[in-house]
C-alpha positions as CSV (number, residue, x, y, z in Angstrom):
1,X,4.4,42.1,68.1
2,X,1.1,42.2,70.0
3,X,0.8,38.9,71.9
4,X,-2.8,39.2,72.9
5,X,-3.2,35.5,72.8
6,X,-0.7,34.9,75.6
7,X,-2.1,34.0,79.0
8,X,-1.9,36.6,81.7
9,X,1.1,36.7,83.9
10,X,0.1,35.2,87.2
11,X,-0.1,37.1,90.4
12,X,3.4,36.0,91.2
13,X,6.0,33.9,89.4
14,X,8.0,31.3,91.4
15,X,11.6,30.7,90.4
16,X,13.3,28.1,92.5
17,X,12.6,29.0,96.1
18,X,12.2,32.7,95.3
19,X,9.1,34.7,94.4
20,X,9.5,37.2,91.6
21,X,7.3,40.2,91.2
22,X,5.1,40.0,88.1
23,X,6.6,43.3,86.9
24,X,10.0,41.7,86.8
25,X,8.7,38.7,84.9
26,X,7.3,40.9,82.2
27,X,10.4,43.1,82.1
28,X,12.6,40.1,81.7
29,X,10.9,39.2,78.4
30,X,13.3,41.7,76.9
31,X,13.4,45.3,75.9
32,X,10.2,46.6,74.3
33,X,10.3,49.4,71.7
34,X,7.6,52.0,71.7
35,X,7.1,55.7,70.9
36,X,6.6,58.2,73.6
37,X,3.2,58.9,72.1
38,X,2.2,55.3,72.6
39,X,3.2,55.5,76.3
40,X,1.1,58.6,76.7
41,X,-1.8,57.0,75.0
42,X,-1.6,54.0,77.3
43,X,-1.6,56.3,80.4
44,X,-4.7,58.0,79.0
45,X,-6.3,54.6,78.6
46,X,-5.4,53.7,82.2
47,X,-6.8,57.1,83.4
48,X,-10.1,56.5,81.5
49,X,-10.4,52.9,82.9
50,X,-9.2,53.4,86.5
51,X,-9.6,57.0,87.6
52,X,-13.4,57.2,87.3
53,X,-13.7,54.1,89.5
54,X,-11.4,55.5,92.2
55,X,-13.1,58.9,92.1
56,X,-16.6,57.6,92.4
57,X,-15.9,55.5,95.5
58,X,-13.8,58.1,97.1
59,X,-16.6,60.6,96.7
60,X,-19.0,58.1,98.2
61,X,-16.8,57.4,101.2
62,X,-16.5,61.1,102.0
63,X,-20.2,61.6,101.5
64,X,-21.1,58.6,103.6
65,X,-18.7,59.7,106.4
66,X,-20.1,63.2,106.5
67,X,-23.8,62.4,106.3
68,X,-23.8,62.7,110.1
69,X,-22.7,66.4,109.8
70,X,-25.8,67.1,107.6
71,X,-28.1,65.0,109.7
72,X,-27.0,67.0,112.7
73,X,-29.1,70.0,111.5
74,X,-31.9,67.7,110.2
75,X,-33.0,66.3,113.5
76,X,-30.9,63.3,114.2
77,X,-29.6,64.7,117.5
78,X,-33.1,65.3,118.8
79,X,-34.6,62.1,117.5
80,X,-31.8,59.9,119.1
81,X,-31.9,62.0,122.3
82,X,-28.2,63.1,122.2
83,X,-27.2,65.5,124.9
84,X,-24.0,67.5,125.9
85,X,-20.9,66.0,124.2
86,X,-22.7,62.9,122.9
87,X,-22.9,64.2,119.4
88,X,-19.1,64.7,119.4
89,X,-18.6,61.2,120.7
90,X,-20.8,59.7,118.1
91,X,-18.9,61.5,115.4
92,X,-15.4,60.7,116.7
93,X,-16.1,57.0,117.4
94,X,-16.0,56.5,113.6
95,X,-12.3,56.9,113.9
96,X,-12.0,54.3,116.7
97,X,-13.1,51.7,114.2
98,X,-10.9,53.3,111.5
99,X,-7.8,53.0,113.7
100,X,-8.6,49.5,115.0
101,X,-8.9,48.1,111.4
102,X,-5.6,49.4,110.1
103,X,-3.3,46.5,111.1
104,X,-5.7,44.0,109.5
105,X,-6.1,46.2,106.4
106,X,-2.3,46.6,105.9
107,X,-1.9,42.8,106.2
108,X,-4.9,42.1,103.9
109,X,-3.8,44.4,101.2
110,X,-0.5,42.5,101.0
111,X,-2.1,39.1,101.1
112,X,-5.3,39.3,99.1
113,X,-6.6,40.6,95.8
114,X,-6.5,44.4,95.9
115,X,-9.6,44.9,93.8
116,X,-11.8,42.2,95.4
117,X,-10.9,43.1,98.9
118,X,-11.7,46.7,98.3
119,X,-15.0,45.9,96.7
120,X,-16.2,43.7,99.6
121,X,-15.5,46.5,102.1
122,X,-17.4,49.0,100.0
123,X,-20.6,46.9,100.0
124,X,-20.3,46.2,103.7
125,X,-19.9,49.8,104.7
126,X,-22.9,50.8,102.5
127,X,-25.1,48.3,104.3
128,X,-23.9,49.7,107.7
129,X,-24.6,53.3,106.6
130,X,-28.2,52.3,105.6
131,X,-28.6,50.8,109.1
132,X,-28.0,54.3,110.6
133,X,-31.6,55.1,109.7
134,X,-32.8,52.5,112.2
135,X,-30.8,54.0,115.1
136,X,-33.0,55.5,117.9
137,X,-30.4,56.0,120.6
138,X,-26.9,57.1,121.5
139,X,-25.8,53.5,121.9
140,X,-27.1,52.5,118.5
141,X,-25.4,55.4,116.7
142,X,-22.1,54.6,118.5
143,X,-22.1,51.0,117.3
144,X,-23.1,51.9,113.7
145,X,-20.5,54.7,113.4
146,X,-17.6,52.6,114.8
147,X,-18.4,49.8,112.3
148,X,-18.7,52.3,109.5
149,X,-15.2,53.5,110.3
150,X,-13.7,50.0,110.4
151,X,-14.9,49.2,106.8
152,X,-14.3,52.6,105.3
153,X,-10.7,52.5,106.5
154,X,-9.6,50.4,103.5
155,X,-10.1,53.1,100.9
156,X,-7.3,55.5,101.3
157,X,-4.5,52.9,101.7
158,X,-5.9,50.8,98.9
159,X,-6.2,53.7,96.5
160,X,-2.7,54.9,97.3
161,X,-1.5,51.4,96.5
162,X,-3.4,51.5,93.2
163,X,-1.6,54.7,92.2
164,X,1.7,53.4,93.4
165,X,1.3,50.2,91.2
166,X,-0.1,51.7,88.1
167,X,1.6,55.0,87.5
168,X,5.2,56.4,87.2
169,X,6.1,58.3,90.4
170,X,6.6,61.5,88.5
171,X,2.9,61.5,87.6
172,X,1.3,60.1,90.7
173,X,0.5,63.3,92.5
174,X,-2.1,64.4,90.0
175,X,-3.7,61.0,90.0
176,X,-4.0,61.1,93.8
177,X,-5.3,64.6,93.4
178,X,-8.0,63.4,91.1
179,X,-9.6,61.0,93.6
180,X,-8.9,63.2,96.6
181,X,-10.6,66.2,95.1
182,X,-13.8,64.1,95.1
183,X,-14.1,65.1,98.7
184,X,-14.9,68.5,97.3
185,X,-17.2,67.1,94.7
186,X,-19.0,65.1,97.4
187,X,-19.5,68.4,99.4
188,X,-21.0,70.1,96.3
189,X,-23.4,67.2,95.8
190,X,-24.3,66.4,99.4
191,X,-25.0,70.0,100.5
192,X,-27.9,70.6,98.0
193,X,-29.3,67.0,98.6
194,X,-29.3,67.6,102.4
195,X,-30.8,71.1,101.8
196,X,-33.6,69.6,99.8
197,X,-34.3,66.8,102.3
198,X,-34.2,69.3,105.2
199,X,-37.3,71.0,103.6
200,X,-39.5,68.0,104.3
201,X,-41.9,68.8,107.0
202,X,-41.6,66.4,110.0
203,X,-44.4,63.9,110.1
204,X,-45.4,64.1,106.5
205,X,-43.6,60.9,105.6
206,X,-43.2,57.6,107.5
207,X,-39.6,58.3,108.1
208,X,-37.7,61.6,108.8
209,X,-35.4,63.4,106.4
210,X,-32.2,62.3,108.1
211,X,-33.3,58.7,107.8
212,X,-33.9,59.1,104.1
213,X,-30.4,60.6,103.8
214,X,-28.8,57.5,105.4
215,X,-30.9,55.1,103.3
216,X,-30.2,56.9,100.1
217,X,-26.4,57.0,100.4
218,X,-26.2,53.5,102.0
219,X,-28.1,51.8,99.1
220,X,-26.0,53.6,96.4
221,X,-22.7,52.5,98.1
222,X,-23.8,48.9,98.6
223,X,-24.7,48.5,94.9
224,X,-21.3,50.2,93.9
225,X,-19.4,47.6,95.9
226,X,-21.2,44.7,94.0
227,X,-20.3,46.3,90.7
228,X,-16.7,46.9,91.6
229,X,-16.2,43.2,92.4
230,X,-16.3,42.6,88.6
231,X,-14.7,45.8,87.2
232,X,-11.9,46.8,89.6
233,X,-8.5,45.3,88.5
234,X,-5.5,44.5,90.7
235,X,-2.3,45.2,88.6
236,X,-1.2,45.6,85.0
237,X,-0.1,41.9,85.0
238,X,-3.7,40.6,85.3
239,X,-5.7,43.5,83.8
240,X,-8.0,42.0,81.2
241,X,-8.5,45.3,79.4
242,X,-4.8,45.4,78.4
243,X,-3.2,43.4,75.6
244,X,0.1,41.7,76.4
245,X,2.1,44.4,74.6
246,X,0.2,47.1,76.7
247,X,1.1,45.2,79.9
248,X,4.8,45.2,79.0
249,X,4.7,49.0,78.1
250,X,2.8,49.7,81.3
251,X,5.5,47.9,83.3
252,X,8.2,49.7,81.5
253,X,6.6,53.1,82.3
254,X,7.0,52.4,86.0
255,X,10.7,51.6,85.9
256,X,11.4,55.0,87.6
257,X,9.5,53.8,90.6
258,X,12.3,51.5,91.8
259,X,9.7,48.8,92.6
260,X,7.4,46.2,91.1
261,X,3.7,45.9,91.4
262,X,3.7,44.2,94.8
263,X,2.3,40.9,93.6
264,X,4.3,38.8,96.1
265,X,1.9,37.8,98.9
266,X,4.7,37.6,101.5
267,X,4.5,40.0,104.4
268,X,8.2,40.9,105.0
269,X,9.0,41.4,108.8
270,X,12.3,43.0,108.0
271,X,10.6,45.7,106.1
272,X,8.1,46.1,108.9
273,X,11.0,46.7,111.3
274,X,12.6,49.2,108.9
275,X,9.4,51.2,108.8
276,X,9.6,51.7,112.5
277,X,13.2,52.8,112.6
278,X,12.9,55.3,109.7
279,X,12.6,58.9,111.1
280,X,10.6,59.9,108.0
281,X,7.8,57.5,109.3
282,X,7.4,59.6,112.4
283,X,7.4,62.9,110.7
284,X,4.7,61.7,108.3
285,X,2.8,60.3,111.3
286,X,2.9,63.6,113.2
287,X,2.1,65.6,110.1
288,X,-1.0,63.5,109.6
289,X,-2.0,63.7,113.3
290,X,-1.6,67.5,113.5
291,X,-3.3,68.1,110.2
292,X,-6.3,66.0,111.0
293,X,-7.2,67.2,114.5
294,X,-8.6,70.4,113.0
295,X,-9.9,68.5,110.0
296,X,-12.0,66.3,112.3
297,X,-13.4,69.2,114.2
298,X,-14.4,71.2,111.1
299,X,-15.8,68.2,109.3
300,X,-18.1,67.4,112.2
301,X,-18.9,71.0,113.3
302,X,-18.6,72.7,109.9
303,X,-22.3,73.6,109.6
304,X,-22.4,74.7,113.3
305,X,-19.3,76.8,112.8
306,X,-20.9,78.6,109.9
307,X,-24.1,79.0,112.0
308,X,-21.8,80.7,114.7
309,X,-21.1,83.4,112.1
310,X,-24.8,84.4,112.4
311,X,-26.5,82.3,109.7
312,X,-29.5,80.0,109.9
313,X,-29.3,76.1,109.8
314,X,-30.5,75.9,106.2
315,X,-28.2,78.8,105.1
316,X,-25.3,76.9,106.8
317,X,-26.0,73.9,104.6
318,X,-25.7,75.9,101.4
319,X,-22.8,78.1,102.6
320,X,-20.7,75.0,103.1
321,X,-20.6,74.4,99.3
322,X,-17.8,76.9,98.4
323,X,-15.4,74.9,100.6
324,X,-15.9,72.1,98.1
325,X,-14.7,74.4,95.3
326,X,-11.6,75.4,97.3
327,X,-10.8,71.8,98.0
328,X,-11.3,70.9,94.3
329,X,-9.1,73.8,93.0
330,X,-6.1,73.2,95.3
331,X,-6.1,69.4,94.7
332,X,-6.3,69.8,90.9
333,X,-3.8,72.7,90.6
334,X,-1.1,72.0,93.2
335,X,-0.9,68.3,92.5
336,X,-0.3,69.0,88.8
337,X,2.4,71.6,89.7
338,X,3.9,69.1,92.1
339,X,4.3,66.5,89.3
340,X,5.6,69.2,86.9
341,X,8.4,70.3,89.3
342,X,8.9,66.9,91.0
343,X,8.3,68.5,94.4
344,X,5.9,67.2,97.0
345,X,6.8,68.9,100.3
346,X,7.1,72.4,98.8
347,X,3.6,72.4,97.4
348,X,2.3,70.7,100.5
349,X,3.6,73.6,102.6
350,X,1.8,76.1,100.3
351,X,-1.4,74.1,100.7
352,X,-1.2,73.8,104.5
353,X,-0.4,77.6,104.9
354,X,-3.9,78.5,103.8
355,X,-5.8,76.6,106.5
356,X,-3.4,78.0,109.1
357,X,-4.3,81.5,107.8
358,X,-8.0,80.5,107.9
359,X,-7.8,79.5,111.5
360,X,-6.2,82.8,112.4
361,X,-8.9,84.7,110.6
362,X,-11.7,82.9,112.4
363,X,-10.3,83.8,115.8
364,X,-9.2,87.4,115.1
365,X,-11.9,88.8,112.8
366,X,-15.0,90.2,114.5
367,X,-18.4,88.5,114.0
368,X,-19.6,91.6,112.2
369,X,-17.2,90.8,109.2
370,X,-19.1,87.7,108.1
371,X,-17.6,87.5,104.6
372,X,-14.1,87.4,106.0
373,X,-15.0,84.8,108.5
374,X,-16.5,82.7,105.7
375,X,-13.3,83.2,103.7
376,X,-11.2,81.9,106.7
377,X,-13.5,78.9,106.9
378,X,-13.1,78.1,103.2
379,X,-9.3,78.3,103.4
380,X,-9.4,75.3,105.7
381,X,-10.6,73.2,102.8
382,X,-7.1,73.5,101.2
383,X,-5.6,71.2,103.8
384,X,-6.7,68.0,102.0
385,X,-4.3,68.9,99.2
386,X,-1.3,68.8,101.6
387,X,-2.4,65.5,102.9
388,X,-2.7,64.1,99.4
389,X,0.8,65.2,98.5
390,X,2.3,63.6,101.6
391,X,0.5,60.3,100.8
392,X,2.0,60.6,97.3
393,X,5.3,61.0,99.1
394,X,4.8,57.7,100.8
395,X,4.2,56.1,97.5
396,X,7.3,57.7,96.0
397,X,9.8,57.3,98.8
398,X,8.8,54.4,101.1
399,X,9.9,51.4,99.0
400,X,9.2,47.8,99.7
401,X,5.5,47.0,99.7
402,X,5.4,45.8,103.3
403,X,7.2,48.9,104.4
404,X,5.0,51.1,102.2
405,X,1.8,49.5,103.6
406,X,3.2,49.9,107.2
407,X,4.0,53.6,106.8
408,X,0.7,54.1,105.1
409,X,-1.2,52.3,107.9
410,X,0.6,54.4,110.5
411,X,-0.3,57.6,108.6
412,X,-3.9,56.5,108.4
413,X,-3.9,55.7,112.2
414,X,-2.7,59.2,112.8
415,X,-5.4,60.4,110.4
416,X,-8.0,58.5,112.4
417,X,-6.6,59.6,115.8
418,X,-6.6,63.2,114.7
419,X,-10.2,63.1,113.4
420,X,-11.2,61.3,116.6
421,X,-9.6,64.0,118.8
422,X,-10.8,66.9,116.6
423,X,-14.5,67.0,117.4
424,X,-13.7,67.1,121.1
425,X,-11.8,70.3,120.6
426,X,-15.2,71.9,119.9
427,X,-16.9,72.0,123.3
428,X,-20.6,72.1,123.7
429,X,-20.3,74.6,126.6
430,X,-18.6,77.1,124.2
431,X,-21.5,77.0,121.6
432,X,-22.1,78.8,119.4
433,X,-18.7,80.6,119.3
434,X,-16.4,77.5,119.8
435,X,-13.4,79.8,120.4
436,X,-11.1,77.0,121.6
437,X,-11.8,74.8,118.6
438,X,-11.2,77.6,116.2
439,X,-7.9,78.5,118.0
440,X,-6.6,74.9,117.8
441,X,-7.3,74.9,114.1
442,X,-4.5,77.5,113.6
443,X,-2.2,75.9,116.2
444,X,-2.3,72.4,114.7
445,X,-2.0,73.5,111.1
446,X,1.1,75.4,112.1
447,X,2.6,72.3,113.7
448,X,1.8,70.3,110.5
449,X,3.8,72.9,108.5
450,X,6.8,72.4,110.7
451,X,6.7,68.6,110.2
452,X,6.8,69.2,106.4
453,X,9.9,71.5,106.7
454,X,11.7,68.8,108.8
455,X,10.7,66.0,106.3
456,X,12.1,68.0,103.4
457,X,15.4,68.6,105.2
458,X,15.7,64.9,106.0
459,X,15.1,63.8,102.4
460,X,17.5,66.4,101.1
461,X,20.2,65.2,103.5
462,X,19.7,61.6,102.4
463,X,20.0,62.5,98.7
464,X,23.2,64.4,99.3
465,X,24.6,61.5,101.3
466,X,23.8,59.1,98.4
467,X,25.3,61.4,95.8
468,X,28.6,61.3,97.8
469,X,28.4,57.5,98.0
470,X,27.9,57.2,94.3
471,X,30.7,59.6,93.5
472,X,33.1,57.7,95.8
473,X,32.2,54.4,94.1
474,X,32.8,55.9,90.7
475,X,36.2,57.3,91.8
476,X,37.2,53.8,93.1
477,X,35.6,51.5,90.5
478,X,34.7,53.6,87.5
479,X,31.3,53.6,85.9
480,X,29.3,50.4,86.6
481,X,27.6,48.4,83.9
482,X,25.1,45.6,84.2
483,X,23.1,43.5,81.8
484,X,19.3,44.0,81.4
485,X,18.2,41.1,83.6
486,X,20.3,42.3,86.5
487,X,19.2,45.9,86.1
488,X,15.5,44.7,86.0
489,X,16.0,42.7,89.2
490,X,17.5,45.8,90.9
491,X,14.5,47.9,89.8
492,X,11.6,45.6,90.4
493,X,12.8,43.6,93.4
494,X,10.7,44.1,96.5
495,X,13.4,45.9,98.4
496,X,13.2,49.0,100.6
497,X,14.5,52.5,99.9
498,X,17.3,51.9,102.5
499,X,18.4,48.9,100.3
500,X,18.1,50.6,96.9
501,X,21.0,53.1,97.2
502,X,20.7,54.3,93.6
503,X,17.2,55.6,94.3
504,X,16.8,59.3,95.2
505,X,14.1,60.6,97.4
506,X,11.4,62.9,96.0
507,X,11.5,66.1,98.0
């Protein structure tokens, strides 16, 4: 029976002195019968309601972050009097703010409304981006960029949490891929916009083309944040667009996740400690660090790297577009295959191999072979797919919401550190060839590949160990049986993967 008239399940349900996840409260209403087709239809409904919201903002955050790259060939360096390595410092300081904000973000995502907290940050960073247009000096850009980084830092961990809460773990990679591929979409949109604005003759308008770029994207982002305050939900339990029956089915669909919806607002210190003693945390951290050092360099110096192949500034803006197609293709295809075969690290290794090869091509192929050099540059765009699959792995394997947010925050800190370091591997004294920067692209993507191999081996070993434990238990006690309420509590309790021994790690 559809109980649409029932009040929504609250953010958390107290029972005695315990706090029960809202997912457990809904599951304990009893078994719910539904056809597989009804479950698929509900997932499609969630996709139509949630994925466009996530995709639009993720495209905006990437566009907003990379506006400096386009502005670099539109006159911002000259108008703000940047010299030597100052442009690299302005770009990389974004990630100082990004890193500094992570502990606060991890705590806030556990304590406050997921949708509202995200929306507030979107509006604030939009206003900060618009303020870039008023910068006239190195100091002004440094302040604006660091603040932009601090408020943009919420998006990736928040969106990973959205996917973790709303979707079965066997179908999460493609959803992460949907919003991650919007980096490529943003590249496809931003490049022609920047190209068009770059054609404005200096002095014909009251402000320069690079200032128009910052104002345009800043205004759009600010308005988006205001709208999202009203339309971005938190969990299935308080989603107004779902009937009570749909909420119960949505919760039943995520039983395979071995976790609830993270509705308890308690920040668990034991889970925090566990995150720091788990070797997987450090392999994920170093993968993200190694992968994002070249990412930071290429994101900042992408147009200048293409110019180093012998193209003009305006040609470089347009020639950056195919990288967006490569990014889009890898994230859509490999994430879907990852879900189909229930394999994260294997497809992440495939994705990271291409940018490793791209780095090798850029340092070994002569400048006369410009098409091959461009191909190597475009291969680098596949790296984001590997990063997305590892983030999905955090969602799948790091159980306990405090632990999950901690691992995610550490991974994002590594992401920020890598992108902070990356631009400094491209030295101004080596322009226009940037040989050291291109060499390090290959080196660090190779190290990231090794981290994935070790992570896969660790998870495989743990699964074999748990299989042996389960078999030993069956030999001694026979098959176990529990009633529905106990089974629900085991599945939806806010416990870690170390505690839930029946859970198996996704490879």
